[in-house]
C-alpha positions in Angstrom: 3.7 -21.7 86.1 4.1 -24.3 83.3 1.9 -22.8 81.2 3.9 -19.2 81.6 7.4 -20.7 81.3 6.1 -23.0 78.0 5.0 -19.4 76.5 8.2 -17.9 77.6 10.4 -21.3 76.1 8.6 -21.1 72.8 8.8 -17.3 72.4 12.5 -17.8 73.0 12.3 -21.2 70.1 10.3 -18.5 67.4 12.7 -15.7 68.1 15.8 -18.1 67.6 14.2 -19.7 64.6 13.8 -16.0 63.2 17.2 -15.0 63.8 19.0 -17.8 62.7 16.7 -17.4 59.7 18.2 -14.3 58.8 21.3 -14.1 59.1 24.4 -16.1 58.2 27.2 -18.3 60.6 29.7 -15.1 60.1 27.1 -12.6 61.0 25.6 -15.0 63.8 28.9 -15.1 65.3 29.6 -11.7 65.4 26.4 -10.5 66.7 27.0 -13.0 69.8 30.8 -11.6 70.2 29.0 -8.1 70.1 26.9 -8.4 72.5 28.7 -10.5 74.4 31.4 -8.1 75.1 28.9 -5.6 75.2 27.1 -7.0 78.0 30.6 -7.2 79.7 31.4 -3.7 79.9 27.9 -2.4 80.4 27.8 -4.4 83.2 31.6 -3.5 84.6 30.0 0.2 84.5 27.2 0.2 86.2 27.6 -2.2 89.1 30.2 0.2 89.6 28.6 3.7 88.9 26.1 3.3 92.3 29.1 2.5 94.6 31.7 5.6 92.5 33.6 6.5 95.7 34.1 2.8 97.1 35.1 1.4 93.5 37.7 4.9 93.3 39.4 4.1 96.8 39.5 0.8 96.0 41.5 1.2 92.9 43.9 4.1 94.0 44.4 1.4 97.5 45.5 -1.5 94.5 48.2 1.1 92.6 49.9 2.1 96.2 53.7 1.6 95.6 53.4 2.2 91.6 54.4 4.6 89.6 51.3 5.8 88.8 50.4 9.0 90.7 47.2 8.5 92.9 45.9 12.1 90.7 46.0 10.0 87.8 44.7 6.8 88.9 41.6 8.1 91.2 40.9 10.5 88.0 40.8 7.5 85.9 39.3 5.1 88.5 36.1 7.8 88.9 35.6 8.3 84.6 36.5 4.5 83.9 33.1 2.9 85.1 31.3 5.7 83.1 33.5 4.6 79.8 32.6 0.7 80.6 28.9 1.6 80.3 28.7 4.1 76.8 30.8 1.3 75.4 29.3 -1.6 76.7 25.5 -0.2 75.8 26.6 1.2 72.3 27.8 -2.1 71.4 25.1 -4.0 73.0 23.1 -1.9 70.0 25.4 -1.7 67.4 25.6 1.7 67.9 28.9 2.7 65.6 30.5 0.0 66.3 33.8 0.1 65.2 34.3 3.6 66.5 33.0 1.9 69.9 35.0 -1.7 69.5 38.2 0.5 68.6 37.5 2.1 72.1 36.9 -0.6 73.2 40.5 -1.9 72.2 41.7 1.2 73.6 40.5 0.7 76.9 41.5 -2.6 77.4 45.0 -1.3 76.1 45.3 1.3 79.3 44.0 -1.5 81.7 46.8 -3.7 80.4 49.3 -0.8 81.0 48.0 -0.3 84.6 47.9 -4.0 85.4 51.6 -4.5 84.0 52.7 -1.3 86.2 51.1 -2.9 89.7 52.8 -6.5 88.0 49.4 -8.1 88.2 50.0 -10.5 85.7 46.9 -12.7 85.9 45.3 -9.8 85.2 47.2 -8.8 82.2 46.6 -12.3 80.7 42.7 -11.8 81.7 43.0 -8.4 79.7 44.8 -9.8 76.7 41.6 -11.9 76.3 39.4 -8.6 76.3 42.2 -7.7 73.8 41.4 -10.2 71.4 37.6 -10.1 70.9 37.8 -6.5 70.3 40.4 -7.6 67.5 38.0 -10.0 66.0 35.6 -7.7 66.5 37.3 -5.3 64.6 38.7 -7.6 61.6 35.5 -8.8 60.9 33.5 -5.5 60.8 31.5 -6.3 57.7 29.7 -9.0 59.5 27.9 -7.0 61.7 24.0 -7.4 62.1 21.4 -6.7 63.9 23.1 -3.3 65.0 21.9 0.1 64.8 24.6 1.0 62.5 24.2 -1.8 59.8 22.9 -1.4 56.3 21.1 -3.9 55.0 22.5 -6.0 51.9 20.4 -6.2 48.8 20.4 -9.6 46.4 19.9 -8.3 43.0 19.9 -11.0 40.4 21.3 -13.6 42.9 24.1 -11.5 43.8 24.3 -9.5 47.1 25.4 -6.0 46.6 28.4 -4.1 48.9 27.1 -1.9 51.7 
């Protein structure tokens, strides 16, 4: 058993060294932020999809007594896990990062609206952290790396070209 742990540790260490040599600090920070928020949303969707009817029922119950009609809450609740899953997977892969980061920011704005209608101020505060995360991603898109949509830069005579 210890041999397999040593092998695993060495594999992770080698992968980390390769990534660290390939990326500058801005690229590494962007990559880690992108996959972190991506994993978060992906898991939200992945966990909710198999128990979709229970999730919808819970959300509808939570919005009873608010200004939002049940058919809107229910409809949104049915699609939310799939939206989270898709946005999360796209961000993990780095697929159309700008589009999916903006989609994530819009999703969070909608969730903030819903939490505000419920007067769930701690929920709004938590969602504001997500909003900041998406702001940081969108603001720093030029540092996107290790992504399906990032184009490598070429160095010519000591100068790095634009993407």
